[in-house]
N, C-alpha and C positions, 0 to 999 in steps of 0.2 A: 516357668515363672515369668509373669508379665514384667515388662520394662516400665519403670517409673521415670517419666521425662524430667530432665533438668533444664537449666536455663539455655545452654548453648553447646555447640559442638565445633571443634577446631577442624577446618577443612582447607587444605592447601594454604595454610598460613594465616587464615582469617577465622575469627570467632563468628559463627553463624547461628542465629536463633534455632533452637531445637526443631521447630516445625518447618523451618526452611531448609534443613539439611537433607536435600533430595538429590537423587541421581536419575538419569534417564533409563527407561525400560530397556534400551539397547546398549546399556553399559556392558563392555566386553566381558568383564569378570563374572557378571550375572549369568552369562551364557556358558562360559567355559571353565569357571572355577579356578582361575589363575592368580588369585590374590594371595597375600600372606597377612597374618594378623598376630596379635598377642593378647593375652589376658593378664592383667596386672591388678593389684589391689592397693588402695590407700586405707590406712587405719588411723583411728583417733589415738593420739598420744598426748602426753602432758605438754608438748611443745606445739600442738596443733596437728592437722592431718600430715601423715608421712607415707610416702609411697615405698612399698617394700621391694627392694632389689630392682629399682628402676633401671639402672644402667645395664644390668644383665639382661633384662627383658628387651630393651631397645637394641642392644647388641645382637640378641638372637633374632629380632625382627630383621635387622640388617643382613644377617647371615642367611635367613630364610629367603630374602630377596635375591641374594647372590646365587643360591642354589637354583632358584627359579629363573635366573637371568633377567630379573626385573631391575631396570636402572632406577635406583632410589633418588628422588629429587631432594631429599633432606638427609642430613647425617644423624647418627644416633644421638649426638649431643644436642642437636636442634630439636629433635623429637622429645628428648628428656625435658627440655625447657617448655615445650608445648604442652606436655602432659601435666606439668605442674600448673600451668596457666589454666588448663581445663578444670582441674580439681579446685584450684583457688576460686575461680569464678562460679563454680557450682554451689559454693557455700556448704558443701557436705563435709561432715567430720570424718566419714569413712565411705568408701565407694569402690565399685569395680570399674576398671578402665579398659577400654577396647580400642587400641590402635589398629588400623587396617590400611594396607597398601593394595591398590587395585588398578587394573586397566580400565579407563573410563570410556566415555562415549566418543565416537568418531570413526572407528574402524570395526569391521566385522570379518570373521574368518579366523582360522587357527593361528596364523602368523601374528606375532605381537610386536614386530619390529617398528611399526609405524603408529602404535597405540600410545595415547597419552597416559601417564601414570599419575594417579590421584592418591592423596593420603588424607585420612581423617582420624580424629581421636575423640571418643565420646566417653562419658562416665555416667553412672547412675547407681542408686542404692541396690545392693544385691546380697542376700544372705548366703549361707553355706549351701553349695550346689546339691549335696546329697542329704541335706537336712541338718538342723542345729543339734540334733541328738545323735548324729552319725558316729560320734566318738564313743558314746556310752552304750547306745542301743545296737550299733552296727548296721550294716547293709547286707542284703542277700545278693550273692553273686552267681552268675551263670556263665559257663564257658560257652562262647558264641560259636555258632556254626559258620560264621563269616570269618575267613582268615584275614589276618593283617597283611596288607600289601608289602612287598619287599622293596629293596633299595633300587632295583632296576625297573620297577613299575611306577610307583609314586614315591619319591624320596621322603621317608618318614622323618628325616632330620630337619626338613622344612615344615614350619607350621603353616601349611597351605590350605586355603579354603576348600579346595576340591578334595583334599585328603579326608575330610570329615564326612564325606558321603559314606565311606567305609565304616566310620564310627557310628553314624546315625543308623545305619542298617542294623548294626550289632546292638545299639542301645534300644531301639524300638522292639527288636526281637525279644530282648530280656524283659522289657516292661510288659509286653503283651503276654508273656509267660508267667508274670507275677513276681518277677525279680526287680531289684533296684538298679543293678548295674551289670555290665558284661565284662568278661575277661577275654582278650583276643590272643589267639595263638598265631604263629607264623606258619608258613607252608611246611616247615619241618616239624611242626607240632610243639614247638617251644613257646613259652609265654613271652608275649611282647609287652603289652600294657593293657589298661582298661580303655574305655572309649574316649576318655579325656583325662586320665590320671595315670601316673606311674604307680607301680605296685611294689610293696615290700613284703617279705615273709620273714618271720623269726623262727629259726630252726636250730635246735641244739646250741643255743647261746650265740648264734651268728645271725646277723641281719643281712639278708640277701635281696638283690634287685636285678632284674634282667638287663643285659647289656644293650647298647645301641644297635649292635649288629643283628639283634633279634627283632628289631622293628620298633623299638621304643623311641619316643622323643626324648631328647636330652633335657630333662626337667630341671627347672630352677628350684622349685620346691623340693624335688628329689635331692638336689645337691645340698640344700639347706638341711634336710633331714639326715643325710649322711654325715654332715659336719657335726650336728648334734650328737648322733650316735657315737661317733669316734671320740668326741669330747667327754662323753659319759663312760668311755672305756670299752665299748662294744667292738667286736670285730665286724667290719662291714665288707662285704664282698659283692662284686658285680659279676654275675655268672649266669649261664643258661639254666632255666628252670623248666622242668616238665610239669604237665598237669598233675601228676601224682605228687609232686612236691607241695602243691596247694592243698591237697586233701590231708596231708600229714603234717602241715605246718602247726607250730605252737601259737602263732599269731599271724594275722594278715592285716595290713592296712594300706590304704590308697592315699596318694598325696597329689596335690595340684593347686594352682592358684584359686580356682573356683571351689574345689572340694576341700581345700585346706588339708587337714589330717582326718581321715574317716576310717573307722574300723570295719572289717568284714566279719560277719557272724556265721557265714556259711558259704560254701562253694558247691554248686549243683546239689543242694540240700544236705551236703555233708557238713556237720557243725564244726565251727572253729571257735576255740576259746575266745570269749569277747565280753568285756574289753580286757585285753592283755596288759600287763604292767608296762612293757616298753612302749606300746601304743599310747597308753595314757600319759606316760612321761614325755614322749615326743610331742604329743598334742599340746600338753601344758607348756612346754618350752616354746613351741611355735606360737601359741596364742600370746605368750608374754613378749616374745621377741618382736613380733610384728607391731605390737603396741608400745614399743620402746621401753620395755621394762627389764631388759637384759643388757647391761652395759657392754658385755663382751661382744655382742652382736649389733651394737648401735650403728655401726658403719653401714649396715644394710638398709637402714631406715632413712629415706631422703625427705626431710621436712619440706613441706610445700611453702 
């Protein structure tokens, strides 16, 4: 999906015109993939644009930097203020927000101890990642031949730029084969996550999602959905899932900031009931919550 430019981008404390927000070709992270980033959304509400779970996203960015031993030049609180400024100055009622922390120009080589750390935050209009009809129509899923990396190879708990080479290989394999998205297994054959989303299955009245130890990122949308499901009275369990659990699921849906809540209609051409009732209910609750229509979850919406 093409990026639609907005007015400006926050870079190292200053608002820079969109077209001037440039980096050098010898920027360290461009060569070695050592940056960390976040995906956040702001939605139109009756009180104006509101960023959904802003604090949790910036806290996770901070933790990603800690895992990668990147010295952060700004606190989570400072970046929350900066994100609001970016959205406010864009004039957009709703948008996708991308903070990124990266090693900049000045040093080359694998060691990062002498590298400068740069931080930028941009926003732009962006629709649902897997399509606006992904809740009702569903998406075709393929189990990838590419294994999810484990905790002693590339720490999946950090939202690291280089980690997504793994996801890109799986995504492109799925697209070339005629599918919409891939499901990644770890080296033990257990489900980790999709290329950019956490995964849930509904089975025998229980909502199940893979644990972090399987290689899943600790998802903020995942946490939101688990809260919804528990509040609806469903049993929610975090446990290991085999690929056979996917083929026999009553419902499968994917969640993430970019994808929001998207249903799966098949896995490896094995049909999955779609759209399922819990998927529809969760998707409806999510859409209402992020737009400030659910008072019980209003604390998650940070008005700009």
